[in-house]
C-alpha positions as CSV (number, residue, x, y, z in Angstrom):
1,X,171.6,189.4,25.6
2,X,171.4,193.2,26.1
3,X,167.8,194.5,26.0
4,X,167.2,197.5,23.8
5,X,166.6,200.7,25.8
6,X,163.0,202.0,25.3
7,X,162.6,205.6,24.0
8,X,159.7,207.7,25.2
9,X,158.5,211.0,23.8
10,X,156.4,212.8,26.4
11,X,154.1,215.6,25.3
12,X,154.1,218.1,28.2
13,X,155.6,216.3,31.1
14,X,156.3,219.0,33.6
15,X,153.2,219.0,35.8
16,X,151.4,216.3,37.9
17,X,150.6,213.3,35.8
18,X,153.1,214.2,33.1
19,X,155.8,214.5,35.7
20,X,154.9,211.1,37.2
21,X,155.2,209.5,33.7
22,X,158.6,211.1,33.1
23,X,159.9,210.1,36.5
24,X,158.7,206.5,36.1
25,X,160.2,206.2,32.6
26,X,163.6,207.5,33.8
27,X,163.5,205.1,36.7
28,X,163.1,202.2,34.2
29,X,166.2,203.3,32.5
30,X,164.3,204.6,29.4
31,X,165.5,207.4,27.2
32,X,163.0,210.2,27.7
33,X,162.4,213.2,25.5
34,X,160.0,215.9,26.8
35,X,158.4,218.2,24.3
36,X,156.8,221.3,25.9
37,X,156.5,225.0,25.6
38,X,158.9,225.8,28.5
39,X,156.2,227.7,30.4
40,X,155.3,225.5,33.4
41,X,158.5,224.1,34.9
42,X,161.3,222.0,33.8
43,X,161.7,218.2,33.5
44,X,164.4,216.3,35.3
45,X,167.9,217.1,34.0
46,X,168.4,213.5,32.7
47,X,165.5,214.0,30.3
48,X,166.1,215.5,26.8
49,X,164.0,218.6,26.1
50,X,162.5,219.8,22.8
51,X,160.7,223.1,22.8
52,X,157.6,223.6,20.7
53,X,154.0,224.8,21.0
54,X,151.9,221.8,20.0
55,X,149.2,224.0,18.5
56,X,151.8,225.1,15.9
57,X,152.2,222.1,13.6
58,X,155.1,223.6,11.7
59,X,156.9,224.0,15.0
60,X,156.1,220.4,15.9
61,X,157.5,219.1,12.6
62,X,160.7,221.1,13.0
63,X,161.2,220.0,16.7
64,X,160.7,216.3,15.8
65,X,163.1,216.4,12.8
66,X,163.8,212.9,11.6
67,X,163.8,211.4,15.1
68,X,162.0,208.2,16.1
69,X,160.8,206.9,19.5
70,X,159.2,203.7,20.6
71,X,156.3,205.4,22.5
72,X,154.5,208.7,22.9
73,X,152.3,209.6,25.9
74,X,149.9,212.5,25.6
75,X,147.8,214.1,28.5
76,X,146.2,217.0,26.5
77,X,142.9,218.3,27.7
78,X,142.4,221.0,25.0
79,X,141.1,221.0,21.4
80,X,140.6,217.5,19.9
81,X,141.6,219.0,16.5
82,X,145.1,219.7,17.9
83,X,145.4,216.2,19.1
84,X,144.5,214.9,15.7
85,X,147.0,217.1,14.0
86,X,149.7,216.1,16.4
87,X,148.9,212.4,15.9
88,X,149.2,212.8,12.2
89,X,152.6,214.6,12.6
90,X,153.8,211.9,15.0
91,X,152.8,209.0,12.6
92,X,156.2,207.7,11.4
93,X,158.0,209.1,14.4
94,X,156.6,206.8,17.1
95,X,155.5,203.2,17.1
96,X,152.8,203.3,19.8
97,X,150.6,206.0,21.3
98,X,149.1,206.3,24.8
99,X,146.5,208.9,25.5
100,X,145.4,209.8,29.0
101,X,141.7,210.3,28.8
102,X,139.1,210.5,31.5
103,X,136.2,208.6,33.0
104,X,134.3,211.8,32.3
105,X,133.8,210.6,28.7
106,X,131.0,208.3,29.8
107,X,127.4,209.5,29.8
108,X,126.4,210.8,33.2
109,X,124.9,208.2,35.4
110,X,125.5,205.3,33.0
111,X,129.2,204.4,33.7
112,X,129.6,200.8,34.7
113,X,132.7,199.7,32.8
114,X,134.6,200.3,29.6
115,X,131.6,199.2,27.6
116,X,129.3,202.0,28.9
117,X,127.9,204.6,26.5
118,X,130.1,207.7,26.0
119,X,129.2,211.3,25.2
120,X,128.9,212.6,21.7
121,X,132.1,214.2,20.4
122,X,134.0,215.2,17.3
123,X,137.6,214.5,16.5
124,X,137.9,217.8,14.6
125,X,136.3,220.1,17.2
126,X,138.1,223.2,18.4
127,X,135.8,223.5,21.4
128,X,137.2,222.3,24.7
129,X,134.8,224.1,27.1
130,X,133.0,220.8,27.7
131,X,135.7,218.6,29.3
132,X,133.9,215.3,28.6
133,X,133.4,215.9,24.9
134,X,136.9,217.3,24.5
135,X,138.4,214.2,26.0
136,X,136.3,211.9,23.9
137,X,137.0,213.9,20.8
138,X,140.7,213.6,21.5
139,X,140.3,209.8,21.8
140,X,138.7,209.7,18.4
141,X,141.4,211.9,17.0
142,X,144.2,209.7,18.3
143,X,142.5,206.5,16.9
144,X,142.4,207.9,13.4
145,X,146.2,207.8,13.2
146,X,146.9,205.1,15.8
147,X,144.1,202.5,15.9
148,X,146.0,200.4,18.3
149,X,146.5,203.2,20.8
150,X,146.2,202.7,24.6
151,X,143.5,204.9,26.0
152,X,143.7,205.3,29.7
153,X,140.5,206.7,31.1
154,X,141.6,208.0,34.4
155,X,139.3,208.6,37.3
156,X,140.0,210.9,40.3
157,X,143.8,211.4,40.3
158,X,145.6,212.1,43.6
159,X,149.3,212.1,44.6
160,X,152.4,214.3,44.8
161,X,152.5,217.4,42.5
162,X,148.7,217.6,42.3
163,X,147.8,220.9,40.6
164,X,144.0,220.7,41.1
165,X,144.0,221.2,44.9
166,X,141.8,218.3,46.1
167,X,144.1,216.3,48.5
168,X,146.3,219.4,49.2
169,X,143.3,221.2,50.5
170,X,142.3,218.4,52.9
171,X,145.9,218.2,54.1
172,X,146.2,221.9,54.7
173,X,142.8,222.1,56.4
174,X,143.5,219.1,58.7
175,X,147.0,220.3,59.4
176,X,145.5,223.5,60.8
177,X,143.9,221.4,63.5
178,X,140.7,221.8,65.4
179,X,137.3,220.5,64.4
180,X,137.0,219.6,60.7
181,X,133.9,218.9,58.7
182,X,134.0,215.3,57.5
183,X,131.3,214.7,54.9
184,X,128.6,211.9,54.8
185,X,129.1,208.4,56.0
186,X,132.6,207.5,57.2
187,X,132.3,204.2,55.3
188,X,131.5,205.8,52.0
189,X,133.5,203.9,49.4
190,X,136.0,206.0,47.4
191,X,137.5,205.3,44.0
192,X,140.6,207.1,42.9
193,X,144.1,206.5,41.5
194,X,147.6,207.8,42.4
195,X,149.2,209.5,39.5
196,X,152.3,207.3,39.9
197,X,150.1,204.2,39.6
198,X,148.6,205.5,36.3
199,X,152.2,206.1,35.1
200,X,153.2,202.6,35.9
201,X,150.2,201.1,34.2
202,X,150.6,203.1,31.0
203,X,154.3,202.6,30.6
204,X,154.1,198.9,31.4
205,X,151.1,198.6,29.0
206,X,153.0,200.3,26.2
207,X,156.0,198.0,26.7
208,X,153.6,194.9,26.7
209,X,151.9,196.2,23.6
210,X,148.4,196.3,25.1
211,X,145.9,198.5,23.4
212,X,142.3,199.6,23.7
213,X,140.4,201.4,26.5
214,X,141.0,200.9,30.2
215,X,139.3,202.6,33.2
216,X,142.5,203.4,35.1
217,X,141.2,203.8,38.7
218,X,141.2,201.7,41.9
219,X,138.4,199.3,42.7
220,X,135.5,201.0,44.5
221,X,136.2,200.9,48.2
222,X,140.0,200.8,47.8
223,X,139.6,203.2,50.7
224,X,136.7,205.1,52.3
225,X,136.1,208.7,53.2
226,X,137.2,208.0,56.8
227,X,140.3,206.1,55.5
228,X,141.3,209.2,53.4
229,X,140.7,211.7,56.1
230,X,142.2,209.7,58.9
231,X,145.3,209.2,56.7
232,X,145.5,213.0,56.5
233,X,145.3,213.3,60.3
234,X,148.1,210.8,60.7
235,X,150.3,212.3,58.0
236,X,150.1,215.8,59.3
237,X,150.2,214.8,63.0
238,X,147.8,217.6,63.7
239,X,145.4,215.8,66.1
240,X,142.4,217.4,64.2
241,X,139.0,216.1,65.2
242,X,136.9,214.8,62.3
243,X,133.2,215.9,62.8
244,X,131.0,213.7,60.7
245,X,128.1,215.6,59.1
246,X,125.3,213.7,57.3
247,X,124.3,214.3,53.7
248,X,121.1,216.1,54.5
249,X,122.8,218.7,56.7
250,X,125.5,219.2,54.2
251,X,122.9,219.9,51.4
252,X,120.9,222.2,53.7
253,X,124.0,224.3,54.4
254,X,124.8,224.5,50.7
255,X,128.0,222.6,50.9
256,X,128.9,221.5,47.3
257,X,130.2,217.9,46.8
258,X,133.4,217.3,44.8
259,X,134.6,220.9,44.8
260,X,133.9,222.4,48.2
261,X,134.2,218.9,49.7
262,X,137.0,217.4,47.5
263,X,136.9,213.7,46.6
264,X,133.4,213.2,48.1
265,X,129.9,213.0,46.6
266,X,126.7,211.8,48.2
267,X,125.6,208.2,47.8
268,X,122.1,209.1,46.7
269,X,120.4,211.3,44.1
270,X,122.2,212.3,41.0
271,X,125.5,210.9,42.2
272,X,124.1,207.4,42.8
273,X,126.6,204.9,41.4
274,X,129.4,207.4,41.2
275,X,132.8,206.1,42.4
276,X,131.5,202.5,41.9
277,X,132.7,201.6,38.4
278,X,133.9,198.1,37.7
279,X,137.7,198.4,37.0
280,X,138.5,194.7,36.8
281,X,139.8,195.1,33.2
282,X,142.6,197.5,34.3
283,X,143.5,195.2,37.2
284,X,143.8,192.3,34.8
285,X,145.9,194.6,32.6
286,X,148.4,195.2,35.4
287,X,147.0,198.2,37.4
288,X,148.2,198.1,41.0
289,X,147.1,200.8,43.4
290,X,149.2,201.7,46.4
291,X,147.6,202.1,49.9
292,X,145.9,205.4,50.6
293,X,148.3,206.0,53.5
294,X,151.2,206.1,51.0
295,X,149.5,208.5,48.7
296,X,148.6,210.9,51.5
297,X,151.9,210.7,53.3
298,X,153.9,211.2,50.1
299,X,151.7,214.2,49.1
300,X,152.1,215.8,52.5
301,X,155.9,215.3,52.3
302,X,156.0,216.9,48.9
303,X,153.9,219.9,50.1
304,X,156.5,220.5,52.9
305,X,159.4,220.4,50.4
306,X,158.0,222.5,47.5
307,X,155.8,225.5,46.7
308,X,152.4,224.3,45.6
309,X,151.7,224.8,41.9
310,X,149.6,227.6,40.7
311,X,145.8,226.9,40.5
312,X,144.9,225.6,37.1
313,X,142.7,228.0,35.2
314,X,140.6,225.2,33.7
315,X,139.6,223.8,37.1
316,X,137.4,225.1,40.0
317,X,139.0,226.2,43.2
318,X,138.5,223.5,45.8
319,X,137.7,223.7,49.5
320,X,134.9,224.4,51.9
321,X,134.2,228.1,52.5
322,X,134.8,229.1,56.1
323,X,131.3,230.4,56.6
324,X,129.8,227.1,55.6
325,X,132.2,225.2,57.8
326,X,131.4,227.4,60.8
327,X,127.6,226.9,60.3
328,X,128.0,223.1,60.0
329,X,130.3,222.8,63.0
330,X,128.2,225.1,65.2
331,X,125.1,223.1,64.4
332,X,126.9,219.9,65.5
333,X,127.9,221.2,68.9
């Protein structure tokens, strides 16, 4: 018996995670329609394209026509109100909805698993200056029209086509060679997810009709700080020397975790428990995370083939300032 071909409507789909979702769906043999504004790149030629600004509901209605799809996936990080309006428009056009949310929706310092308390938010808010409340508000907006939606709360996302600059910065710095500041304890557990592994989880979840909330991120300790940075040394072949600097010296020099030292935070203080969430539910739901070496190698190979995407305006510039790096390395000599 011939199986029906799944039809996916992707909102966005031309950058990083959206691109990974489109590529994965096409690789499955699904029919993929990408609805976007046409401002940030083009989807693969085998995907159908619809042009519309999702903040214009009339344009959305006209673009959708009387079409139907099995699934829609949305990665929006803007106004929750827009998400709610889009979800109402899409009701009747799609059977199932997946929204890519964020682990940021949990109250700071209280995230253990999917049952942890979340931030206050409104489904009708136009304010998206607070990323956490905007993402939570969008979740609420989706659930009003699609109560059986799949909400994928992603953690730190890495992989090819990254447009935030975390792993690309490490790769570029390590490729330059020489002595490189390596933050904290080499054995510091990391918790992240490759964009392609999120895509696989979400699309398989839609096909399997799973719903509800999932923390889509690796188990804590899937790799360590040294595992990530040594993979960068190996991938680039630079022979860079990793110089491990303890947390106290980093703080004294003013080196900021997470942004200036991407992917890393201290193990103590306000970040205690960070990167240590229990993700067993997603693993039971089918999440499989590839080795860090694969993520790093594939990201480096992509960086050699293509021009890096422009810096996202809604995210901080990542990387350790040269003056702080020099201070830390000179103190370690």
